[in-house]
KOLTI-768294 format. One line per 3 residues: number of its first residue (from 1); for each residue x, y, z of N, C-alpha, C, O, CB. Coordinates in steps of 0.1 Angstrom, whole numbers, plus 5000, padded with zeros to 4 digits. Glycine has a CB too. Layout:
N
NUM) X:Y:Z:X:Y:Z:X:Y:Z:X:Y:Z:X:Y:Z ~ ...
***
This chain:
117
1) 7426:3740:6601:7412:3744:6599:7404:3731:6604:7407:3720:6599:7409:3748:6584 ~ 7395:3734:6612:7386:3723:6617:7376:3720:6607:7373:3727:6597:7380:3727:6631 ~ 7369:3708:6609:7359:3704:6600:7347:3713:6600:7341:3716:6589:7354:3690:6604
4) 7344:3719:6611:7332:3728:6612:7335:3741:6605:7327:3747:6598:7329:3731:6627 ~ 7348:3746:6606:7352:3758:6599:7351:3756:6584:7347:3764:6576:7366:3763:6603 ~ 7356:3744:6580:7356:3741:6566:7342:3740:6560:7339:3745:6550:7363:3727:6563
7) 7333:3734:6568:7319:3733:6564:7313:3747:6563:7305:3750:6554:7311:3724:6574 ~ 7316:3756:6573:7311:3770:6573:7315:3777:6560:7307:3784:6554:7316:3777:6585 ~ 7328:3776:6556:7333:3782:6544:7326:3776:6532:7323:3783:6522:7348:3780:6543
10) 7324:3763:6532:7318:3757:6520:7303:3761:6519:7298:3764:6508:7318:3741:6522 ~ 7296:3763:6530:7283:3768:6530:7282:3782:6524:7273:3786:6516:7276:3768:6544 ~ 7292:3791:6529:7292:3805:6524:7295:3805:6509:7289:3813:6502:7302:3813:6532
13) 7304:3797:6504:7307:3796:6490:7295:3792:6482:7292:3798:6472:7318:3786:6487 ~ 7287:3783:6487:7275:3778:6480:7265:3790:6480:7258:3792:6470:7269:3766:6488 ~ 7263:3797:6491:7254:3808:6491:7258:3819:6481:7250:3824:6474:7254:3815:6506
16) 7271:3822:6481:7276:3832:6471:7274:3828:6457:7271:3836:6448:7291:3835:6474 ~ 7276:3815:6454:7274:3810:6440:7259:3811:6436:7256:3814:6425:7279:3795:6439 ~ 7250:3808:6446:7236:3809:6443:7233:3824:6440:7224:3827:6432:7228:3804:6455
19) 7238:3833:6448:7236:3847:6446:7241:3852:6433:7234:3860:6426:7242:3855:6457 ~ 7253:3847:6429:7258:3851:6415:7249:3846:6404:7246:3853:6395:7272:3844:6413 ~ 7244:3834:6406:7234:3828:6396:7222:3837:6394:7217:3840:6383:7230:3814:6400
22) 7216:3841:6406:7204:3850:6406:7208:3863:6399:7200:3868:6390:7199:3853:6420 ~ 7219:3869:6402:7223:3882:6396:7225:3881:6381:7222:3890:6373:7235:3888:6403 ~ 7231:3869:6377:7234:3867:6362:7220:3866:6355:7219:3871:6344:7242:3855:6360
25) 7210:3859:6361:7197:3858:6355:7190:3871:6354:7184:3875:6344:7188:3848:6363 ~ 7192:3879:6364:7186:3893:6364:7192:3902:6353:7185:3909:6346:7187:3900:6378 ~ 7205:3901:6352:7213:3909:6342:7208:3904:6328:7206:3913:6319:7228:3907:6344
28) 7207:3891:6326:7203:3886:6313:7188:3891:6310:7186:3895:6299:7203:3871:6313 ~ 7180:3892:6320:7166:3897:6318:7166:3912:6315:7158:3916:6306:7158:3895:6331 ~ 7175:3919:6321:7176:3934:6318:7181:3936:6304:7175:3944:6297:7185:3941:6328
31) 7191:3928:6300:7196:3929:6286:7185:3926:6276:7184:3932:6266:7208:3920:6284 ~ 7177:3915:6279:7166:3912:6270:7156:3923:6269:7150:3926:6259:7160:3899:6274 ~ 7153:3929:6281:7143:3940:6281:7148:3952:6273:7140:3958:6265:7140:3944:6295
34) 7161:3955:6274:7166:3966:6265:7165:3962:6251:7162:3971:6242:7181:3969:6269 ~ 7169:3950:6247:7168:3946:6233:7153:3946:6228:7151:3951:6217:7173:3931:6232 ~ 7144:3942:6236:7129:3943:6232:7125:3958:6231:7118:3961:6221:7120:3937:6243
37) 7130:3967:6240:7126:3981:6239:7132:3987:6226:7126:3994:6219:7132:3989:6251 ~ 7145:3983:6223:7151:3988:6210:7143:3983:6198:7141:3991:6189:7166:3983:6210 ~ 7139:3970:6198:7132:3965:6186:7118:3973:6185:7114:3976:6174:7129:3950:6188
40) 7112:3975:6196:7099:3981:6196:7100:3996:6192:7091:4001:6184:7092:3981:6211 ~ 7111:4003:6196:7113:4016:6192:7120:4017:6178:7122:4028:6173:7122:4023:6202 ~ 7123:4006:6173:7130:4005:6160:7143:4013:6160:7146:4021:6151:7121:4011:6149
43) 7151:4011:6171:7164:4017:6173:7174:4006:6174:7173:3997:6182:7164:4026:6185 ~ 7184:4007:6166:7195:3997:6166:7207:4003:6173:7210:4015:6172:7199:3992:6152 ~ 7214:3995:6181:7227:4000:6187:7237:4002:6176:7236:3996:6165:7233:3990:6197
46) 7246:4011:6178:7256:4014:6168:7265:4002:6164:7269:4001:6152:7266:4025:6173 ~ 7267:3993:6173:7274:3980:6171:7268:3970:6181:7265:3973:6192:7289:3982:6173 ~ 7267:3958:6176:7261:3947:6185:7270:3945:6197:7265:3940:6207:7259:3934:6177
49) 7283:3948:6196:7292:3945:6207:7291:3956:6218:7295:3953:6230:7306:3945:6202 ~ 7285:3967:6216:7284:3978:6226:7272:3976:6235:7262:3971:6230:7283:3992:6219 ~ 7274:3979:6247:7263:3978:6257:7259:3992:6262:7267:3999:6268:7267:3968:6269
52) 7246:3995:6260:7241:4008:6264:7239:4008:6280:7234:3998:6285:7228:4011:6257 ~ 7244:4018:6287:7241:4019:6301:7235:4032:6306:7232:4033:6317:7254:4017:6308 ~ 7234:4042:6297:7227:4054:6301:7223:4062:6288:7230:4061:6278:7237:4063:6310
55) 7212:4070:6290:7207:4078:6279:7203:4092:6285:7198:4092:6296:7195:4072:6272 ~ 7207:4103:6278:7203:4116:6283:7197:4124:6271:7201:4122:6260:7215:4123:6289 ~ 7188:4132:6274:7183:4142:6264:7185:4156:6271:7179:4159:6281:7168:4140:6260
58) 7194:4164:6265:7198:4177:6271:7194:4188:6262:7194:4188:6250:7213:4177:6273 ~ 7189:4199:6268:7186:4211:6261:7199:4220:6261:7204:4223:6272:7174:4219:6267 ~ 7203:4224:6249:7214:4233:6248:7210:4245:6239:7209:4244:6227:7227:4226:6243
61) 7208:4256:6245:7204:4268:6238:7190:4266:6231:7180:4263:6238:7214:4273:6228 ~ 7190:4266:6218:7177:4264:6211:7174:4250:6206:7165:4248:6198:7176:4274:6200 ~ 7182:4241:6209:7181:4227:6204:7183:4217:6215:7188:4220:6225:7190:4225:6192
64) 7179:4205:6212:7181:4193:6221:7191:4184:6216:7193:4182:6203:7167:4186:6223 ~ 7199:4178:6225:7208:4167:6221:7205:4154:6228:7200:4154:6239:7223:4172:6225 ~ 7207:4144:6221:7204:4130:6226:7218:4124:6228:7226:4123:6218:7195:4122:6216
67) 7221:4119:6240:7234:4113:6243:7231:4098:6247:7222:4096:6255:7241:4120:6254 ~ 7239:4089:6242:7239:4075:6246:7253:4072:6251:7263:4075:6244:7234:4066:6234 ~ 7253:4065:6262:7266:4061:6268:7267:4045:6266:7258:4038:6270:7266:4064:6284
70) 7278:4041:6260:7280:4027:6257:7294:4023:6263:7304:4030:6262:7280:4025:6242 ~ 7294:4010:6268:7307:4004:6271:7313:3998:6258:7305:3993:6250:7306:3993:6282 ~ 7326:3999:6257:7333:3993:6245:7338:3979:6248:7342:3977:6259:7344:4002:6240
73) 7337:3970:6239:7341:3956:6241:7356:3954:6239:7360:3946:6231:7333:3947:6232 ~ 7364:3962:6246:7378:3960:6246:7383:3957:6260:7376:3960:6270:7386:3972:6239 ~ 7395:3952:6261:7400:3948:6275:7400:3960:6284:7403:3972:6280:7415:3943:6273
76) 7397:3958:6297:7397:3968:6307:7411:3972:6312:7416:3967:6322:7388:3964:6319 ~ 7417:3980:6304:7431:3985:6307:7432:3999:6304:7429:4003:6292:7442:3976:6300 ~ 7437:4008:6313:7438:4022:6309:7448:4025:6299:7449:4036:6293:7442:4030:6322
79) 7457:4015:6295:7467:4017:6285:7462:4015:6271:7470:4017:6262:7478:4007:6288 ~ 7449:4013:6269:7444:4009:6256:7436:4021:6250:7426:4018:6243:7435:3997:6257 ~ 7440:4033:6252:7433:4045:6246:7433:4044:6231:7423:4047:6225:7439:4058:6251
82) 7444:4041:6225:7445:4040:6211:7436:4029:6205:7430:4031:6195:7460:4038:6206 ~ 7436:4018:6212:7427:4007:6208:7413:4011:6208:7405:4008:6199:7430:3995:6216 ~ 7409:4019:6219:7395:4023:6219:7392:4033:6208:7381:4032:6202:7392:4031:6233
85) 7401:4042:6205:7399:4051:6194:7398:4044:6180:7389:4046:6172:7410:4061:6193 ~ 7407:4034:6178:7407:4026:6166:7394:4018:6165:7388:4017:6154:7419:4017:6165 ~ 7389:4013:6176:7377:4005:6175:7365:4014:6171:7357:4009:6162:7374:3999:6189
88) 7365:4026:6176:7354:4035:6171:7356:4040:6157:7346:4041:6149:7354:4048:6180 ~ 7368:4042:6153:7371:4046:6139:7367:4035:6129:7361:4038:6119:7386:4049:6137 ~ 7369:4022:6132:7366:4011:6124:7351:4010:6122:7346:4004:6112:7371:3998:6129
91) 7343:4015:6131:7328:4015:6130:7322:4028:6127:7310:4030:6128:7323:4010:6144 ~ 7330:4038:6122:7326:4051:6118:7318:4058:6129:7308:4064:6126:7317:4050:6105 ~ 7322:4057:6141:7315:4063:6153:7323:4075:6158:7319:4081:6168:7313:4053:6163
94) 7334:4079:6153:7343:4089:6158:7335:4103:6157:7336:4111:6166:7356:4090:6151 ~ 7328:4105:6146:7322:4118:6145:7310:4120:6155:7307:4132:6158:7317:4120:6130 ~ 7304:4110:6159:7293:4111:6169:7299:4111:6183:7291:4114:6193:7283:4099:6167
97) 7311:4107:6185:7317:4106:6198:7321:4119:6204:7328:4127:6197:7329:4096:6198 ~ 7316:4122:6216:7320:4135:6222:7330:4132:6234:7336:4142:6239:7308:4143:6227 ~ 7330:4120:6239:7339:4117:6250:7342:4102:6250:7333:4094:6248:7333:4121:6264
100) 7355:4099:6252:7359:4085:6254:7366:4084:6268:7375:4093:6270:7368:4079:6242 ~ 7362:4075:6276:7367:4075:6290:7370:4061:6295:7363:4052:6290:7358:4083:6299 ~ 7379:4060:6304:7382:4047:6311:7379:4049:6326:7383:4059:6332:7396:4043:6309
103) 7371:4040:6332:7369:4039:6346:7366:4025:6350:7370:4016:6343:7357:4049:6350 ~ 7359:4023:6362:7357:4009:6367:7349:4001:6357:7350:3988:6358:7350:4010:6380 ~ 7341:4007:6348:7334:3999:6338:7343:3994:6327:7339:3984:6320:7323:4008:6332
106) 7354:4001:6325:7363:3998:6314:7362:4010:6305:7359:4021:6309:7359:3985:6307 ~ 7364:4008:6292:7363:4019:6282:7349:4021:6278:7341:4012:6276:7372:4016:6270 ~ 7345:4034:6278:7331:4037:6274:7331:4050:6266:7341:4058:6266:7322:4039:6286
109) 7321:4052:6258:7320:4064:6249:7306:4070:6250:7296:4064:6253:7323:4059:6235 ~ 7306:4083:6248:7293:4091:6247:7291:4094:6232:7299:4101:6226:7293:4104:6256 ~ 7280:4090:6227:7276:4093:6213:7265:4104:6214:7256:4102:6221:7272:4080:6205
112) 7266:4114:6206:7257:4125:6207:7251:4128:6193:7258:4128:6183:7263:4138:6213 ~ 7238:4131:6193:7231:4135:6180:7221:4146:6184:7216:4147:6195:7224:4123:6174 ~ 7218:4154:6174:7207:4164:6176:7194:4156:6177:7192:4146:6171:7207:4175:6164
115) 7185:4162:6185:7172:4155:6187:7161:4165:6187:7162:4176:6192:7172:4147:6200 ~ 7150:4161:6181:7137:4169:6181:7126:4161:6187:7124:4149:6183:7134:4174:6167 ~ 7119:4166:6197:7108:4159:6204:7096:4158:6194:7086:4152:6198:7104:4166:6217
***
């Protein structure tokens, strides 16, 4: 590898590190905004370890359901289904859970409650 190639790679690494820093600051800002919204709405997450990534309000026949999608703070491995279930059981969230799934996000759960506008 020549000196110019090495310098080119070093410059690209520096650019990517700067981009990562910007994205981490943005993510931190988004998390703070969600926390402020929750405080303002007087809504607490089911567990401080869970991260909300989606909310739905669905009409089903004569009533409405409110669904919240959360990532679970356990290792991202498809072999940990039992651990995901136990984590939810320990926090009394199994009765509200309608789906537990593993994908590129890791383990996540849908919690559902009846909702009235």
